[in-house]
N, C-alpha and C positions, 0 to 999 in steps of 0.2 A: 061757813066752811068753805065755799068758793073767793070770799073775801080772803081768807087764810091765805089760800092758796093763789089767787093774786099777788099777794103781801111777801110770800116765799119766791115768785116767779120775779119780779120788780126786785127783789135783793138780789139773788143769784145772775139776772140778767147781762149787768158789765163782766164778771168774769165769766159767763157761756161764750162773749165775744168775742172773748182771747182764747178761747178754744174753738171756734168757728174760722176765726183770722189763722190759726195753723191748719185746721182742715182744708179751708179754700186754696189756700198756699201749695200744701202738698200734693192737693189733684190737679191744681191747674201748672203745677210743674210738672206733670206726668206728660201735660201735654204741651208743653213750652211754650205757654204763658207766664208771662213774669210775675212776683209776687206783689207787685203795686197792684196792678189790675184785681188781685183777688183781696186785697185790701178795702179798696175802694166799692168794689162791688158787695163786700161783707156790711159796710158804712150804708150803701144804698137801703139792702135790705132790712138792718138794724131799725132806720126808720120806722117801719109798721111794727117795732116788737119791744122797742127799748123807750122807755120815757129822757127826756134828758136829762133832766136833774140825776135820774140813775147812773149817765156817762161822766157826772160832773169832779166825780173821783181819782178820773183821769187825765181832766183840763192839763196837770201839771206837765205831763208827758206830750202832750200836743206844743204847749209854750218850747218845751227844751228840745224837740224834734228839728227844729231848724238851725239851733243854736250847735249841736251838737255833732247834725252833720257839717257844719261847715267846718268847726274843730278839727272835725276827721281829717277832714280837706285839705286842711293845714299843715298836718302832721305829716302829709306825705312829701313837704313843700320845705324849704329854707330859700332865705335870702338868694344865696346863691345858685339855688337851682330855678329860681325866677328870675334870675339875671340871665340866665343859660336860655331860658324859653324862649325869648327873643327870636333865638332861628327858626323857631317855627312860625313865625310871625306871615309867612308865603301861603300856606295851608290854612291855616286858621284865619286867615283876610280872606280869603277866597268865600270860606264856608258863613263867616258872617253876613259879606255883602249878597250871596246869594237867600240865604234865608233869612236876612234880618226886614234890609229895606224893602223888597218887594211885599210882603206881608205888613209894612209899615205903611207901604203908599195905599195899598189895598185896601185896606181897615179905614183910616182915611174918606180915600175914595166913596164908600160904601156907608158914610157919615157918622163915621163916632170922632169924637174930640180927640186931641193931641194925646191926652194922659192916656186914655184907651186904649188908642193906637197903637202906642208905646208901648203897655201893657201885651197886649195881642201879641205884635212883635216877637215881643220874650217868650211870649209862652211857642209861637212857631218855632225860634230859632236852634235851644239845644237839644243836641241828644241827650237822651237819658246814660248819665254814665255807671249807673247801676247795676240795669237791663243789658247794657253792652259788654261790660264787665264780664259780667256772670255768664253771659250766652258764651262770649270767649274761651271761658275756661272750660263751661259745661261740655262743650263741642269741642274742645281739645283744639283751639284756633288761636292759644294764646304764642303760638311761635310761627303761626303764621306769619309773610312779608306783610300781610296788610294790617295785622295788629299794630304794629310800630305808629304806622298812621292815623287809624284810629284814635289810640290811646291819645299820642298829641294832641289832635283835635278836642279831644275831650278836657285836655286840659285846658287847654284855651279857652276853650267855651267857659269851662269851670271862674274861669280867673273874669271873663267879659260879664259874668252874667252874676258875679258880685259887683263888679261896678254898672251894670244896673241897675243892683238891687238898692245901690247907694244912691241912684240916682231916680228911681222910682220912690222910694220914702218919703224925701221930703218934697219932691211933687204931689205926691194921695194927699201930704197934712197939709201943704199951700192949699190944695183943692184948683189951683189955676197954676198955667205956664207962668211965671212971673219972671222978669228978667235977671233978680238976686239970684234967684232959686237954684240955677245952673253953676254959676262962680261959688257959690257959698257952698256946694256938696262938695266940687269938687277941691278946695279949700281946705274942707272938714277931711276929704279923704287924704289927701296930700299931708295933712299935719299927721291923722290916725299913722301913715306909714312911718314917717318921722319917728314919732314918737317910739312906736314899737321898737326899730332901726336902734333905736340907741339902748334901749331895752338892752334888743339882741347883743348888740356891737360892744357896752360896757358894762352891764347889770348881771345878765346871766353868766356869762364864764367863770363869774364871781362868785356863784353862789349854788353851782351846780354842783358841786361835792356835796353841800348840803340836803339839797334836792335828792340826790340820789340816797342819801341816806334817811330821807323821806318818804321817798317811795317805798321803802322795805317794813315800812309799815302797815299792818291792816287795813288800817282806817283813814290810809290815803286817798282812797277814792272820795270821801266828804272833804276833803282837802279840794281835788282834784277838780269836782263837780260844782263846788260851791265857787270858785274861781271863774270856771266857764260861763257858769251860771250867771253872777254877778256883773261880768265883762261883758257880754252879749247884753242884759237889762240895761245895763248902765248907757251903750251906744245908741241904744235903740231911745231911751232917755234924752240923751243930746243929739236925736235928729239925724242921728247917722244907724245906716242899716247894721243891724245885732250880729247878722252874717260875715258881715267886713269885720266885726271885732274880732269873733271868733277865730275866723281866717288865720291874722292876725297872730291870737294867742297861737292858734296851733304851729303856727309857721316858725316862733321864737324858744317853741321846748326842744330842749337840747338831746341828740340821738345818741342818750346812754341807758340807764334803765329805768331814768324817768319817762321815756318815751315807750318802753316795755312795759313797764308797771300800767302807764293808762291805757295802753291800746290791752292790755288781757284784763283787766278792768270793768274799762266803758266799752269795751263795744258791742257786748248785748244789749247794755243800753240805750245806747245808742241804736240797733236794730227796735228794739221795743219800742221806742220813742216815736223813729220814723216811720214804723208801721203802725201807731196810734194816730199821728198826723194826718197819712192818706185815709186812712178811716173816717176821723173827724170830719176834713176834707169832705168826701161822699157824704157824710150824716149829715153835714150842714148845709149842704145844697137843695132848690129847691127843683125837681124834677119837672122842667114844663123842656114845653116844644121852645125851641129858637125863633124867634119872628125872619131872624134873617137865614133861612135856610140854603138860601141861593148862593150868598154868602160861606156858610160852614163847608160844603161843598164843593166850591172854588179851594178854599182856604185848603180843605183834606188834600184835595189831589194835586196842588203844587206842595203841601207837605211833604208828600212819597216823591214827586218828579224833580223839583229845586233839592233835598238832599240827595237823591241819587246824582245828578248831573254835577252840581258843585263837589262832593267826593272824588267821582270821577275826574275829576279837573286837578283835584288836591292832589291823588294817586299819579295822574300825569307830571306835574310840576315835581313832584317827588322822585319820578322816575321809576315806577315800577311798571309790568308789564300789560299789556292788555287784559290779560287773564284775570290777573291778580287785580286791577283797578275795577274790572264790573265785580268781581267776588267784594271787593271791598265798598263799593258805592250802594251794591241789594244789603248791603249789612248794616248801615248808618241811620235806619228810616226812625226807628225807635223812639216816641217823647217818653219822659218819664220826670222824675222828681224836682225837674226844676223849672219844668214847663205848669208842674201843679204849683209850688212854692209863688211864682209869679199870678199865678190865676187868683190864688188866696186874696192878693191886696186888692180884687173888682170884682165884686161878687155879682156881677152887672154882668160881666160877659163867661159864667160858668156855664150857660146853656149851650156856650160856643166851643167853649176852651176844655169841656169833659169831653165829649165826643170825639174831641179832634185827638186826646190824649188819647182815649180808650184807642179809637180806632189806629193811629200809627204806631201807639204800643203792640195790640195785636197782629196787625200787617205786618209791619216791620221784624217780629219779632217771629212771624213764618218766614218772611223773606231772608231772614238771618240765618235760618236752619235752610233753604233752598238754595241760597246762591253757592256756594261749590257745585252743586248739582248744576246749574242753569248754566256758569263757565264753565264748568265742563262739555255741556250738550252745545254752547257757541264756540267755545275753543276744545275741543278734542283732543287728549291727551296724545303727543305723539307716538306711534306706534315703531319700536325698536325694533332696527334692522336684524334680521336674521345674518348672520355671519356664516358663507357660503365654507364648507367643508370641503376640502382637495380630497378628488376621490385618487385613490393608485391607480396608474396605468395596469393598461389590463394585460400587456406581457408577465409585469411582474405577481400580477393574481395567477397568473395560468404557469409560472415557475414553481419547482416541486420545493421551492424553500420558500413559498409565500408566507407559510403558516408554521412556520418552525420557531423555534423559539427565540434564535437569535437573528435580528432582521443582515440580510446578503454583506453588509460591510462590517459589522457587528461578530460574526463568527471566531472562535474560537481558534487558533492555531492546528488543534488537533483535528476538529471538523476541517481545514483545506489542506491540511496534508494526506495525498494519493496514500489509497490502501496499498497494504506489501503485499 
């Protein structure tokens, strides 16, 4: 009997995981903690109750998660928009200098090799697009003066993260920093950009009508998903980042019925895949106390301070007011999906990166919520001066006509006429 019950629990355990992912995400949202943290918490807890072979049913979602994420990021862009993004280079560069170079140098000084130091800096650098975008909407700050700055830097970080992945993947496969690895990586990226630009310029305009008619088919989801996963996997097989391939594929999708159909049919699948990606990230992580505790503490403190300082400077360069600068800088601390993706390439640093991601996600979310209150406390709203109402002269109040229906200068002719 016990064996039968154990067998039943083993069969249903992976599906119970999905239910618990929803329950935890729902409860965490109530206390302003992002869903990404909830998914990883369920992943850590599932290690004690769910057998690894039971979770093999969801392996394809873990593989598809990164590809679909970057494909959807690409849908937000076009080659024209990417060219216009050059205007945000000042704020983006400040963010990169403050949040990539210091952790890279620090990791190298603490004894990490160049590749590990590069990955640690890549974990440290990007703020979480999903967490910050959701918080902006949930707390109705999407129309605030600082929203444009934060979204602009997030977009810049997305593009840099894709380039970093294109650099990290060949370095990891080579196992060491070889002289020809970097030039070959940049050459592959350049060829990929040229290839997709040619498709965008000469091929897509000629097949747009055909794609529109195709997108009306009920089975269009199979076509889209097949193309996206094929391109992502092909790029990975060629030694190029699958994220870059999926991103560029999203960029060339025409802004017609095709785009509407893709967003409608694949958005839920993307959320499912990303949720399971974060779950597997935690589920496959060994819970160990990091040897470099002092390094982790320094990294965590710097992760908060440098983001606040760099965002404040970026807001200054953008010409925002002091109060808005402070509010923006306190709202940009959370790390999330990109940091997790970067960590997945180097399991040896998980004991450091996971507490860092968890800590900054939670503390950053809390700082986002209290940022307006802190800004109001330091820069109190100016009280509106009350206009002084001019009182009538005393002589006028004493006159018998003071409370008559008509003021003295506006009395009717009958009232002014002397009595007979």
